[in-house]
C-alpha positions in Angstrom: 11.0 -13.7 -9.0 8.7 -11.2 -6.7 10.6 -9.9 -4.0 9.9 -12.0 -1.3 12.4 -10.3 1.7 13.6 -6.6 2.1 17.5 -7.3 1.2 18.0 -9.8 -1.6 18.8 -7.3 -4.7 16.7 -5.7 -5.9 15.5 -5.3 -9.4 11.9 -3.8 -10.0 10.6 -1.3 -7.6 7.3 1.1 -7.7 8.6 5.2 -6.2 5.7 6.9 -5.5 4.6 10.0 -6.4 3.2 12.8 -4.0 0.8 14.8 -6.4 -2.5 15.5 -5.3 -1.9 14.2 -1.9 -4.3 15.6 0.7 -6.3 14.5 4.3 -9.3 14.3 3.5 -12.4 15.3 5.3 -12.0 13.3 9.1 -14.6 10.3 9.4 -14.1 7.6 11.5 -11.1 5.7 10.5 -8.6 8.5 10.1 -9.5 10.2 13.4 -9.0 6.8 15.1 -6.3 5.6 13.3 -3.6 9.2 12.3 -4.8 11.1 15.1 -5.6 8.8 17.6 -3.3 10.7 19.7 -5.4 14.2 19.1 -7.7 15.2 21.6 -9.0 18.4 19.9 -10.4 17.2 16.7 -10.2 20.9 15.5 -6.3 20.8 15.6 -6.5 18.2 12.4 -5.9 19.7 9.0 -8.1 19.5 6.1 -7.5 19.2 2.3 -4.6 19.6 0.0 -1.5 19.1 1.2 1.0 22.7 1.2 2.2 22.3 -2.8 5.7 23.8 -1.5 4.9 19.8 0.3 4.3 18.3 -3.0 6.7 19.5 -4.9 9.6 19.3 -2.5 8.5 15.6 -2.1 8.4 15.2 -5.8 12.1 16.3 -5.8 12.9 14.1 -3.3 11.0 10.9 -4.9 12.9 12.3 -8.1 16.2 12.2 -6.7 15.6 8.1 -4.8 14.1 7.3 -8.5 17.2 8.9 -10.5 19.6 6.8 -8.1 18.1 3.9 -8.1 17.8 3.9 -11.8 21.8 4.5 -11.5 21.8 1.1 -9.3 20.6 -0.9 -12.6 17.2 -0.8 -11.0 13.8 -1.0 -12.6 11.9 2.0 -11.4 7.9 2.3 -12.5 5.8 4.9 -10.6 1.7 5.3 -9.9 -0.2 5.9 -12.9 -0.8 10.3 -12.3 -4.2 10.0 -13.9 -5.5 8.2 -11.0 -6.7 10.9 -8.1 -6.0 9.7 -5.0 -9.0 10.0 -2.1 -5.2 11.2 0.3 -2.6 9.9 -2.0 0.2 8.1 -4.1 3.3 9.2 -2.0 3.3 5.8 0.0 2.9 2.6 -3.0 4.4 0.3 0.4 1.0 0.9 2.2 -1.4 -0.5 0.1 0.6 -3.8 -1.7 1.8 -6.8 0.1 4.4 -8.6 -2.3 5.7 -11.6 -2.1 6.6 -14.9 -3.6 3.6 -14.8 -6.7 1.1 -13.0 -4.3 0.3 -10.1 -4.8 -2.4 -8.5 -2.8 -4.0 -5.6 -2.8 -4.6 -5.3 1.1 -8.1 -4.6 3.0 -6.6 -1.2 4.1 -7.3 0.4 7.7 -7.8 4.1 6.3 -11.3 4.1 4.4 -10.2 6.9 2.1 -7.0 4.6 1.2 -9.1 1.7 -0.1 -8.1 2.1 -3.9 -6.0 3.1 -3.4 -3.5 0.2 -5.3 -5.4 0.7 -8.9 -2.9 3.7 -8.8 -0.3 1.2 -9.7 -2.3 -1.8 -10.9 -0.9 -1.5 -14.5 2.3 -1.7 -13.1 2.1 -4.9 -11.2 -0.6 -6.6 -13.8 2.9 -7.1 -15.8 4.1 -9.5 -13.1 0.8 -11.2 -12.1 -2.9 -11.6 -11.1 -4.0 -9.0 -8.1 -5.4 -10.4 -5.9 -8.1 -8.3 -4.4 -8.9 -8.8 -0.3 -12.6 -7.7 1.1 -13.5 -4.6 1.9 -13.5 -4.7 6.0 -16.6 -1.6 5.6 -17.0 0.3 8.7 -19.2 -1.1 10.9 -18.0 -2.0 14.6 -14.7 -1.7 13.1 -13.3 0.8 14.8 -13.0 1.5 18.1 -13.1 5.4 19.6 -11.5 4.3 22.3 -8.5 4.0 21.8 -8.5 7.9 21.4 -5.9 9.6 23.5 -5.2 6.1 25.0 -2.1 4.0 22.9 -3.0 1.0 25.0 -6.5 0.6 23.5 -6.0 -0.3 19.8 -8.7 1.7 16.9 -9.3 -1.8 15.2 -11.7 -4.5 16.2 -11.7 -7.9 14.7 -14.9 -8.2 12.7 -13.6 -8.5 9.9 -9.5 -8.8 8.5 -8.6 -5.3 8.4 -4.4 -4.5 7.9 -2.5 -1.8 6.0 0.7 -3.4 4.1 2.6 -1.8 5.7 2.4 -3.3 9.0 4.3 -6.5 7.4 8.0 -7.2 7.6 9.1 -10.7 4.7 11.7 -12.6 5.3 11.5 -15.4 3.1 9.3 -18.4 4.3 8.7 -16.3 7.7 6.3 -13.0 7.7 6.4 -10.3 10.7 2.9 -8.9 11.6 2.0 -5.6 13.9 -0.8 -6.0 15.8 -1.6 -1.8 15.9 -4.2 0.5 14.6 -3.5 -0.1 11.1 -3.4 -3.8 11.3 -5.9 -6.6 13.5 -5.6 -10.1 14.8 -8.7 -11.0 12.1 -6.3 -9.5 9.3 -2.9 -11.5 10.0 -5.3 -14.8 10.5 -6.7 -13.7 6.4 -3.3 -13.3 5.5 -1.8 -16.5 7.0 -4.8 -18.4 4.6 -3.6 -17.2 1.8 0.0 -18.1 2.5 -0.2 -21.7 4.1 3.5 -22.3 3.4 4.4 -19.5 5.0 4.0 -18.6 8.7 2.6 -15.3 9.8 4.7 -14.1 13.6 2.6 -11.6 15.6 3.7 -8.4 16.8 2.4 -8.1 20.0 2.5 -4.6 22.4 5.3 -3.0 20.9 4.0 0.5 19.0 0.1 1.3 18.0 0.4 3.9 16.0 0.0 2.5 12.9 3.3 1.0 10.8 6.3 -1.5 11.0 9.2 -0.1 9.7 10.0 2.6 11.7 10.4 0.1 14.6 12.2 -3.3 13.0 14.3 -2.8 9.8 15.7 -6.4 8.3 19.6 -5.8 6.7 19.8 -9.1 5.5 19.1 -12.5 7.4 19.9 -12.7 10.4 20.9 -8.8 11.1 18.4 -6.5 12.1 17.4 -2.7 13.3 15.8 -2.2 15.9 14.5 1.0 17.4 15.3 1.1 21.4 12.7 3.2 22.2 10.2 0.8 21.2 11.7 -2.5 21.7 13.6 -3.1 24.6 15.3 -6.6 24.3 15.1 -9.1 21.8 12.9 -11.4 24.2 9.8 -9.1 23.3 10.4 -10.5 19.0 9.0 -13.9 17.8 11.8 -16.5 19.1 12.6 -17.0 16.0 13.8 -13.3 15.5 15.7 -13.4 18.7 18.5 -14.7 17.6 19.2 -12.6 14.8 22.2 -10.0 15.6 20.7 -6.7 16.9 21.7 -2.8 15.4 20.7 -1.1 17.9 20.3 2.7 16.6 21.2 5.7 17.7 19.0 8.7 18.6 18.2 10.2 15.7 18.3 13.7 13.7 15.0 16.0 13.5 14.5 16.4 10.1 11.8 18.6 11.3 8.3 18.7 9.7 6.4 21.6 7.9 4.1 23.5 10.0 0.9 22.2 11.5 1.9 18.9 9.7 3.2 15.8 11.6 2.1 12.4 10.2 5.7 10.7 11.4 7.8 10.3 14.6 11.1 10.9 14.2 11.8 7.7 15.0 11.2 7.9 10.7 14.9 8.1 10.5 15.2 4.0 10.1 12.9 3.9 7.4 15.5 2.6 4.7 15.5 1.0 2.0 17.7 -1.5 0.7 19.2 -1.9 -3.0 21.2 -5.4 -1.5 22.7 -6.9 1.4 25.1 -4.6 1.5 23.7 -0.8 0.0 20.7 1.1 1.9 18.9 4.2 1.4 18.8 6.3 4.1 18.4 9.8 5.0 20.8 12.6 4.6 21.4 13.5 8.0 21.4 10.5 9.8 25.0 10.2 10.0 25.0 8.7 12.8 23.4 5.7 11.8 25.3 5.5 9.3 28.3 5.0 10.9 26.9 2.2 12.8 26.1 0.6 9.3 28.8 0.8 8.0 30.4 -1.6 10.9 28.5 -4.4 9.5 29.9 -3.4 5.6 26.6 -1.8 5.0 27.0 1.0 2.4 24.9 4.3 2.7 23.5 6.0 0.0 22.7 9.3 1.9 19.4 11.2 -0.1 17.3 13.9 1.2 12.9 13.5 2.4 12.4 16.3 3.6 9.2 15.9 4.0 9.3 12.4 5.6 7.7 13.7 9.5 5.3 15.7 7.1 3.7 13.3 5.4 4.5 10.1 6.8 7.0 8.0 5.5 10.5 7.7 4.5 11.9 5.5 1.1 10.9 1.8 2.8 7.1 3.6 2.6 7.3 5.4 -0.6 9.0 2.2 -2.8 7.2 -0.6 -3.3 9.5 -3.2 -3.9 8.3 -5.7 -6.5 11.4 -8.1 -8.0 14.1 -9.2 -5.9 17.2 -11.9 -7.6 18.5 -14.2 -4.6 
């Protein structure tokens, strides 16, 4: 069955590729979303990522794919003949999979709005892909967000969200309102999933996705980022009864000079193979020790350019099928 939560035993997954990864020419979407914290536009790199980054990222993605295959998981990869305007490194960002819905989301970055097509041939094996309406650009982006994390980049002129703004917990989906997800997007998602409940997380973290802030480990157990969440009372009521593992201070794995697209907290961007096994960045041994207290085994794998490219193991995967 199609994946409906973050932890059931994994059956089929798409693992990204780094080929042709690039930063496109600066437009209003890129300026207000990825680089809202840059006051000087001249510091924003444009063009292909260095070949060293692409080669090493592909090595690590292949290691991930091989590990998952060794666990009996069916591993699919994006179509390399599709040349992206941004990249195919993070298939999580542009496609929502839950129950019988496969949704190409109305993604915030203009350059990424067709990126789901790199996985279309894989996704179509599991059902029809619903393609959200293009949210356009007119009045969608708010330049006042530049240098001000209290102002979000997206207005509510049209539904707009990255799939990585969402975490799934069976009949409950948790949606981060941020620079890559507006409230209109949550309302649209709720209209597509009338039998589920979309819960909003607001005023927690404005710079992009949810999966460096919260990780669901199994039913009733979650990992939280203490730099962004100070107490469970900040979360929807339905999560306040869950048990919490507070993430320890992460080990900074660094980034390629001049290219930094994620904070040190990308360390908690882990990926669950099943409720007792997660894949964790190989330097995060303090986090491993915390997870092991809950009988969660950690496969420690490399992802050298998680901060450079902006995504660790949850980002670079899209779980298509999990078993009950």
